N, CA and C atoms as an extended XYZ file, in Angstrom:
363
Properties=species:S:1:pos:R:3:atomname:S:1:resname:S:1:resid:I:1 pbc="F F F"
N         0.855       -1.184        0.000 N   MET     1
C         0.000        0.000        0.000 CA  MET     1
C         0.891        1.234        0.000 C   MET     1
N         0.550        2.150       -0.886 N   GLU     2
C         1.251        3.430       -0.965 CA  GLU     2
C         0.246        4.518       -0.588 C   GLU     2
N         0.634        5.370        0.353 N   ILE     3
C        -0.250        6.446        0.799 CA  ILE     3
C         0.393        7.782        0.459 C   ILE     3
N        -0.359        8.625       -0.234 N   SER     4
C         0.078        9.996       -0.468 CA  SER     4
C        -1.059       10.902       -0.001 C   SER     4
N        -0.804       12.192        0.041 N   THR     5
C        -1.858       13.117        0.439 CA  THR     5
C        -1.973       14.235       -0.586 C   THR     5
N        -3.176       14.767       -0.689 N   VAL     6
C        -3.433       15.942       -1.509 CA  VAL     6
C        -4.196       16.938       -0.646 C   VAL     6
N        -4.032       18.213       -0.952 N   LYS     7
C        -4.752       19.243       -0.217 CA  LYS     7
C        -5.648       19.995       -1.182 C   LYS     7
N        -6.913       20.118       -0.815 N   ALA     8
C        -7.884       20.848       -1.626 CA  ALA     8
C        -8.841       21.570       -0.684 C   ALA     8
N        -9.049       22.847       -0.913 N   ASN     9
C        -9.942       23.644       -0.057 CA  ASN     9
C        -9.590       23.511        1.422 C   ASN     9
N        -8.320       23.568        1.737 N   ASP    10
C        -7.827       23.458        3.119 CA  ASP    10
C        -8.134       22.108        3.772 C   ASP    10
N        -8.399       21.101        2.970 N   THR    11
C        -8.676       19.755        3.470 CA  THR    11
C        -7.592       18.815        2.955 C   THR    11
N        -6.994       18.052        3.870 N   VAL    12
C        -5.982       17.081        3.469 CA  VAL    12
C        -6.656       15.720        3.313 C   VAL    12
N        -6.407       15.081        2.178 N   ILE    13
C        -7.051       13.810        1.826 CA  ILE    13
C        -5.968       12.772        1.555 C   ILE    13
N        -6.113       11.594        2.160 N   ALA    14
C        -5.186       10.489        1.893 CA  ALA    14
C        -5.614        9.789        0.611 C   ALA    14
N        -4.648        9.569       -0.266 N   VAL    15
C        -4.904        8.863       -1.528 CA  VAL    15
C        -4.138        7.552       -1.476 C   VAL    15
N        -4.876        6.467       -1.576 N   ILE    16
C        -4.297        5.127       -1.449 CA  ILE    16
C        -4.088        4.515       -2.830 C   ILE    16
N        -2.934        3.919       -3.014 N   LYS    17
C        -2.645        3.127       -4.211 CA  LYS    17
C        -2.265        1.738       -3.709 C   LYS    17
N        -2.833        0.717       -4.329 N   SER    18
C        -2.521       -0.637       -3.900 CA  SER    18
C        -2.822       -1.636       -5.010 C   SER    18
N        -1.980       -2.645       -5.107 N   ASP    19
C        -2.210       -3.728       -6.055 CA  ASP    19
C        -2.866       -4.931       -5.377 C   ASP    19
N        -3.136       -4.792       -4.098 N   GLU    20
C        -3.724       -5.913       -3.349 CA  GLU    20
C        -5.013       -5.472       -2.666 C   GLU    20
N        -5.795       -6.454       -2.234 N   ILE    21
C        -7.031       -6.163       -1.512 CA  ILE    21
C        -6.664       -5.743       -0.092 C   ILE    21
N        -7.097       -4.549        0.291 N   LEU    22
C        -6.806       -4.013        1.612 CA  LEU    22
C        -7.976       -4.197        2.570 C   LEU    22
N        -9.190       -4.222        2.006 N   ILE    23
C       -10.382       -4.378        2.840 CA  ILE    23
C       -11.127       -5.626        2.384 C   ILE    23
N       -11.096       -6.641        3.240 N   GLY    24
C       -11.764       -7.901        2.937 CA  GLY    24
C       -12.783       -8.295        3.985 C   GLY    24
N       -12.701       -7.645        5.142 N   ASP    25
C       -13.638       -7.900        6.230 CA  ASP    25
C       -13.623       -6.703        7.168 C   ASP    25
N       -14.427       -6.763        8.221 N   VAL    26
C       -14.546       -5.633        9.146 CA  VAL    26
C       -13.215       -5.338        9.832 C   VAL    26
N       -12.507       -6.365       10.264 N   GLN    27
C       -11.234       -6.134       10.958 CA  GLN    27
C       -10.196       -5.486       10.052 C   GLN    27
N       -10.126       -5.923        8.812 N   SER    28
C        -9.156       -5.305        7.897 CA  SER    28
C        -9.529       -3.849        7.616 C   SER    28
N       -10.820       -3.539        7.623 N   ALA    29
C       -11.254       -2.148        7.447 CA  ALA    29
C       -10.815       -1.296        8.637 C   ALA    29
N       -10.970       -1.833        9.845 N   LEU    30
C       -10.532       -1.104       11.043 CA  LEU    30
C        -9.017       -0.904       11.043 C   LEU    30
N        -8.279       -1.940       10.658 N   ASP    31
C        -6.822       -1.840       10.570 CA  ASP    31
C        -6.423       -0.792        9.535 C   ASP    31
N        -7.132       -0.771        8.417 N   PHE    32
C        -6.865        0.180        7.350 CA  PHE    32
C        -7.060        1.614        7.843 C   PHE    32
N        -8.190        1.870        8.498 N   VAL    33
C        -8.472        3.212        9.029 CA  VAL    33
C        -7.382        3.626       10.023 C   VAL    33
N        -7.012        2.717       10.913 N   ALA    34
C        -5.983        3.028       11.917 CA  ALA    34
C        -4.646        3.342       11.254 C   ALA    34
N        -4.267        2.570       10.252 N   THR    35
C        -2.997        2.787        9.557 CA  THR    35
C        -2.977        4.136        8.851 C   THR    35
N        -4.043        4.435        8.112 N   VAL    36
C        -4.097        5.698        7.376 CA  VAL    36
C        -4.086        6.875        8.340 C   VAL    36
N        -4.864        6.776        9.407 N   ARG    37
C        -4.888        7.867       10.397 CA  ARG    37
C        -3.515        8.048       11.042 C   ARG    37
N        -2.865        6.946       11.394 N   TYR    38
C        -1.558        7.005       12.051 CA  TYR    38
C        -0.505        7.608       11.123 C   TYR    38
N        -0.513        7.178        9.880 N   GLU    39
C         0.525        7.622        8.944 CA  GLU    39
C         0.293        9.009        8.373 C   GLU    39
N        -0.967        9.446        8.285 N   THR    40
C        -1.244       10.727        7.629 CA  THR    40
C        -2.010       11.717        8.504 C   THR    40
N        -2.730       11.216        9.493 N   GLY    41
C        -3.599       12.080       10.290 CA  GLY    41
C        -4.896       12.422        9.574 C   GLY    41
N        -5.108       11.847        8.403 N   CYS    42
C        -6.282       12.169        7.582 CA  CYS    42
C        -7.528       11.397        8.024 C   CYS    42
N        -8.671       12.069        7.897 N   ASP    43
C        -9.950       11.402        8.128 CA  ASP    43
C       -10.785       11.384        6.850 C   ASP    43
N       -10.122       11.663        5.731 N   ARG    44
C       -10.754       11.568        4.401 CA  ARG    44
C        -9.828       10.748        3.523 C   ARG    44
N       -10.409        9.733        2.908 N   ILE    45
C        -9.595        8.748        2.189 CA  ILE    45
C       -10.173        8.461        0.809 C   ILE    45
N        -9.272        8.348       -0.166 N   ILE    46
C        -9.640        7.886       -1.508 CA  ILE    46
C        -9.016        6.500       -1.680 C   ILE    46
N        -9.860        5.533       -2.004 N   LEU    47
C        -9.428        4.145       -2.109 CA  LEU    47
C        -9.867        3.571       -3.451 C   LEU    47
N        -8.972        2.907       -4.186 N   PRO    48
C        -9.409        2.286       -5.443 CA  PRO    48
C       -10.316        1.085       -5.179 C   PRO    48
N       -11.299        0.915       -6.041 N   LYS    49
C       -12.247       -0.204       -5.931 CA  LYS    49
C       -11.526       -1.544       -5.895 C   LYS    49
N       -10.406       -1.640       -6.592 N   SER    50
C        -9.652       -2.899       -6.651 CA  SER    50
C        -9.054       -3.299       -5.305 C   SER    50
N        -9.022       -2.373       -4.346 N   ALA    51
C        -8.477       -2.675       -3.014 CA  ALA    51
C        -9.562       -3.167       -2.059 C   ALA    51
N       -10.781       -3.327       -2.579 N   VAL    52
C       -11.913       -3.800       -1.776 CA  VAL    52
C       -12.355       -5.146       -2.342 C   VAL    52
N       -12.587       -6.120       -1.465 N   CYS    53
C       -12.977       -7.458       -1.925 CA  CYS    53
C       -14.325       -7.430       -2.651 C   CYS    53
N       -14.517       -8.350       -3.565 N   GLU    54
C       -15.747       -8.406       -4.361 CA  GLU    54
C       -16.994       -8.664       -3.511 C   GLU    54
N       -16.858       -9.399       -2.401 N   ASP    55
C       -18.018       -9.658       -1.536 CA  ASP    55
C       -18.654       -8.364       -1.029 C   ASP    55
N       -17.851       -7.331       -0.919 N   PHE    56
C       -18.347       -6.021       -0.488 CA  PHE    56
C       -19.480       -5.554       -1.399 C   PHE    56
N       -19.361       -5.825       -2.697 N   PHE    57
C       -20.326       -5.347       -3.680 CA  PHE    57
C       -21.519       -6.283       -3.863 C   PHE    57
N       -21.561       -7.368       -3.103 N   ASP    58
C       -22.719       -8.266       -3.062 CA  ASP    58
C       -23.446       -7.941       -1.756 C   ASP    58
N       -24.494       -7.145       -1.849 N   LEU    59
C       -25.149       -6.633       -0.645 CA  LEU    59
C       -25.730       -7.733        0.236 C   LEU    59
N       -25.975       -8.911       -0.336 N   LYS    60
C       -26.500      -10.025        0.463 CA  LYS    60
C       -25.532      -10.452        1.568 C   LYS    60
N       -24.243      -10.193        1.359 N   THR    61
C       -23.253      -10.572        2.377 CA  THR    61
C       -23.279       -9.637        3.584 C   THR    61
N       -23.896       -8.459        3.418 N   ARG    62
C       -23.967       -7.424        4.456 CA  ARG    62
C       -22.608       -6.816        4.799 C   ARG    62
N       -21.591       -7.206        4.068 N   LEU    63
C       -20.244       -6.729        4.337 CA  LEU    63
C       -20.122       -5.220        4.123 C   LEU    63
N       -20.723       -4.712        3.056 N   ALA    64
C       -20.648       -3.270        2.779 CA  ALA    64
C       -21.211       -2.470        3.943 C   ALA    64
N       -22.364       -2.851        4.416 N   GLY    65
C       -22.988       -2.139        5.534 CA  GLY    65
C       -22.151       -2.183        6.801 C   GLY    65
N       -21.619       -3.356        7.110 N   GLU    66
C       -20.809       -3.512        8.318 CA  GLU    66
C       -19.521       -2.696        8.233 C   GLU    66
N       -18.874       -2.744        7.076 N   ILE    67
C       -17.615       -2.016        6.906 CA  ILE    67
C       -17.854       -0.510        6.892 C   ILE    67
N       -18.824       -0.066        6.123 N   LEU    68
C       -19.058        1.373        6.021 CA  LEU    68
C       -19.541        1.960        7.336 C   LEU    68
N       -20.219        1.158        8.149 N   GLN    69
C       -20.626        1.632        9.477 CA  GLN    69
C       -19.400        1.957       10.332 C   GLN    69
N       -18.340        1.188       10.173 N   LYS    70
C       -17.094        1.456       10.911 CA  LYS    70
C       -16.491        2.796       10.491 C   LYS    70
N       -16.526        3.089        9.189 N   PHE    71
C       -16.025        4.383        8.727 CA  PHE    71
C       -16.832        5.518        9.354 C   PHE    71
N       -18.145        5.350        9.409 N   ILE    72
C       -19.014        6.362       10.024 CA  ILE    72
C       -18.691        6.495       11.511 C   ILE    72
N       -18.591        5.362       12.205 N   ASN    73
C       -18.319        5.376       13.651 CA  ASN    73
C       -17.020        6.092       13.993 C   ASN    73
N       -16.032        5.975       13.115 N   TYR    74
C       -14.724        6.588       13.374 CA  TYR    74
C       -14.556        7.925       12.647 C   TYR    74
N       -15.670        8.479       12.166 N   TYR    75
C       -15.681        9.799       11.527 CA  TYR    75
C       -14.702        9.898       10.363 C   TYR    75
N       -14.686        8.872        9.546 N   VAL    76
C       -13.835        8.848        8.360 CA  VAL    76
C       -14.730        8.912        7.121 C   VAL    76
N       -14.438        9.864        6.254 N   LYS    77
C       -15.145        9.972        4.982 CA  LYS    77
C       -14.305        9.244        3.944 C   LYS    77
N       -14.977        8.484        3.078 N   ILE    78
C       -14.243        7.689        2.092 CA  ILE    78
C       -14.894        7.796        0.722 C   ILE    78
N       -14.035        7.838       -0.274 N   ALA    79
C       -14.489        7.754       -1.660 CA  ALA    79
C       -13.818        6.534       -2.268 C   ALA    79
N       -14.630        5.604       -2.706 N   ILE    80
C       -14.119        4.426       -3.408 CA  ILE    80
C       -14.231        4.751       -4.891 C   ILE    80
N       -13.095        4.674       -5.588 N   ILE    81
C       -13.101        5.094       -6.992 CA  ILE    81
C       -12.895        3.909       -7.932 C   ILE    81
N       -13.572        3.980       -9.059 N   GLY    82
C       -13.455        2.922      -10.054 CA  GLY    82
C       -14.691        2.869      -10.928 C   GLY    82
N       -14.777        1.822      -11.712 N   ASP    83
C       -15.896        1.621      -12.621 CA  ASP    83
C       -16.912        0.688      -11.955 C   ASP    83
N       -18.071        1.226      -11.638 N   PHE    84
C       -19.115        0.436      -10.983 CA  PHE    84
C       -20.215        0.026      -11.955 C   PHE    84
N       -20.037        0.352      -13.233 N   THR    85
C       -21.086        0.081      -14.220 CA  THR    85
C       -21.264       -1.405      -14.517 C   THR    85
N       -20.273       -2.211      -14.199 N   ARG    86
C       -20.395       -3.642      -14.515 CA  ARG    86
C       -21.336       -4.376      -13.568 C   ARG    86
N       -21.679       -3.737      -12.454 N   TYR    87
C       -22.604       -4.363      -11.503 CA  TYR    87
C       -24.032       -4.141      -11.974 C   TYR    87
N       -24.793       -5.224      -12.021 N   THR    88
C       -26.155       -5.148      -12.549 CA  THR    88
C       -27.224       -5.140      -11.454 C   THR    88
N       -26.848       -5.386      -10.221 N   SER    89
C       -27.806       -5.451       -9.122 CA  SER    89
C       -28.479       -4.093       -8.900 C   SER    89
N       -29.806       -4.086       -8.966 N   LYS    90
C       -30.535       -2.840       -8.729 CA  LYS    90
C       -30.316       -2.359       -7.309 C   LYS    90
N       -30.290       -3.274       -6.352 N   SER    91
C       -30.099       -2.849       -4.962 CA  SER    91
C       -28.715       -2.214       -4.760 C   SER    91
N       -27.692       -2.741       -5.441 N   LEU    92
C       -26.359       -2.141       -5.328 CA  LEU    92
C       -26.341       -0.765       -6.002 C   LEU    92
N       -26.968       -0.658       -7.158 N   LYS    93
C       -27.022        0.643       -7.831 CA  LYS    93
C       -27.738        1.663       -6.958 C   LYS    93
N       -28.824        1.242       -6.300 N   ASP    94
C       -29.551        2.134       -5.398 CA  ASP    94
C       -28.679        2.515       -4.196 C   ASP    94
N       -27.948        1.551       -3.673 N   PHE    95
C       -27.046        1.780       -2.536 CA  PHE    95
C       -25.969        2.817       -2.907 C   PHE    95
N       -25.376        2.652       -4.077 N   ILE    96
C       -24.352        3.590       -4.545 CA  ILE    96
C       -24.959        4.978       -4.744 C   ILE    96
N       -26.135        5.030       -5.348 N   TYR    97
C       -26.809        6.311       -5.564 CA  TYR    97
C       -27.070        7.016       -4.236 C   TYR    97
N       -27.643        6.294       -3.287 N   GLU    98
C       -27.967        6.880       -1.977 CA  GLU    98
C       -26.705        7.323       -1.240 C   GLU    98
N       -25.643        6.512       -1.308 N   SER    99
C       -24.385        6.885       -0.664 CA  SER    99
C       -23.862        8.195       -1.246 C   SER    99
N       -23.928        8.324       -2.553 N   ASN   100
C       -23.419        9.518       -3.218 CA  ASN   100
C       -24.235       10.773       -2.911 C   ASN   100
N       -25.436       10.593       -2.386 N   GLN   101
C       -26.257       11.751       -2.002 CA  GLN   101
C       -25.887       12.265       -0.613 C   GLN   101
N       -25.160       11.460        0.154 N   GLY   102
C       -24.800       11.824        1.515 CA  GLY   102
C       -23.526       12.645        1.587 C   GLY   102
N       -22.906       12.638        2.775 N   LYS   103
C       -21.724       13.460        3.007 CA  LYS   103
C       -20.504       12.663        3.449 C   LYS   103
N       -20.629       11.338        3.551 N   ASP   104
C       -19.547       10.557        4.148 CA  ASP   104
C       -18.956        9.474        3.262 C   ASP   104
N       -19.768        8.866        2.422 N   ILE   105
C       -19.333        7.713        1.638 CA  ILE   105
C       -19.714        7.949        0.179 C   ILE   105
N       -18.715        7.778       -0.699 N   PHE   106
C       -18.952        8.047       -2.109 CA  PHE   106
C       -18.381        6.927       -2.970 C   PHE   106
N       -19.038        6.657       -4.071 N   PHE   107
C       -18.567        5.722       -5.087 CA  PHE   107
C       -18.450        6.546       -6.368 C   PHE   107
N       -17.215        6.854       -6.753 N   LEU   108
C       -16.992        7.802       -7.835 CA  LEU   108
C       -16.083        7.212       -8.904 C   LEU   108
N       -16.106        7.800      -10.104 N   PRO   109
C       -15.343        7.218      -11.211 CA  PRO   109
C       -13.837        7.442      -11.146 C   PRO   109
N       -13.397        8.554      -10.527 N   ASP   110
C       -11.963        8.854      -10.582 CA  ASP   110
C       -11.501        9.702       -9.396 C   ASP   110
N       -10.191        9.839       -9.308 N   GLU   111
C        -9.581       10.564       -8.194 CA  GLU   111
C        -9.976       12.039       -8.189 C   GLU   111
N       -10.055       12.646       -9.356 N   LYS   112
C       -10.406       14.069       -9.439 CA  LYS   112
C       -11.779       14.338       -8.818 C   LYS   112
N       -12.770       13.548       -9.180 N   SER   113
C       -14.119       13.748       -8.626 CA  SER   113
C       -14.154       13.419       -7.135 C   SER   113
N       -13.324       12.472       -6.708 N   ALA   114
C       -13.262       12.119       -5.288 CA  ALA   114
C       -12.664       13.276       -4.466 C   ALA   114
N       -11.610       13.882       -4.982 N   ILE   115
C       -11.003       15.026       -4.286 CA  ILE   115
C       -12.017       16.157       -4.177 C   ILE   115
N       -12.734       16.391       -5.262 N   GLU   116
C       -13.741       17.446       -5.274 CA  GLU   116
C       -14.810       17.190       -4.203 C   GLU   116
N       -15.326       15.970       -4.150 N   LYS   117
C       -16.382       15.617       -3.194 CA  LYS   117
C       -15.888       15.671       -1.749 C   LYS   117
N       -14.718       15.074       -1.488 N   LEU   118
C       -14.205       15.000       -0.114 CA  LEU   118
C       -13.741       16.347        0.417 C   LEU   118
N       -13.413       17.268       -0.457 N   SER   119
C       -12.943       18.578        0.017 CA  SER   119
C       -14.085       19.579        0.195 C   SER   119
N       -15.292       19.192       -0.186 N   MET   120
C       -16.445       20.080       -0.061 CA  MET   120
C       -17.030       20.103        1.342 C   MET   120
N       -17.043       18.970        1.992 N   ASN   121
C       -17.763       18.837        3.264 CA  ASN   121
C       -16.904       19.194        4.450 C   ASN   121
């Protein structure tokens, strides 16, 4: 995992690059948040979709809800970036839409839009 930071609108955002899955369960999500906070002090994170296990995107597993609740509990805003168009589940599309209407969790196409969203709130 490579962590860099960007500053936009007086907000510092951690940008994660990784070739491996970093979040596969609730514990790995908590470890991830702790590592990013320790190394950068950031509470806003951009994470590539490829660093999240596929089960996360199958809402029947409840993994997305459990993991994202941890981000909320620890006051961490996250933007997961990538191509979500390949998912055909209506419930997942609705989940992504609703998340993007909020202020804490976003599913966006690229880093530029993620920086824009995370630096607004």
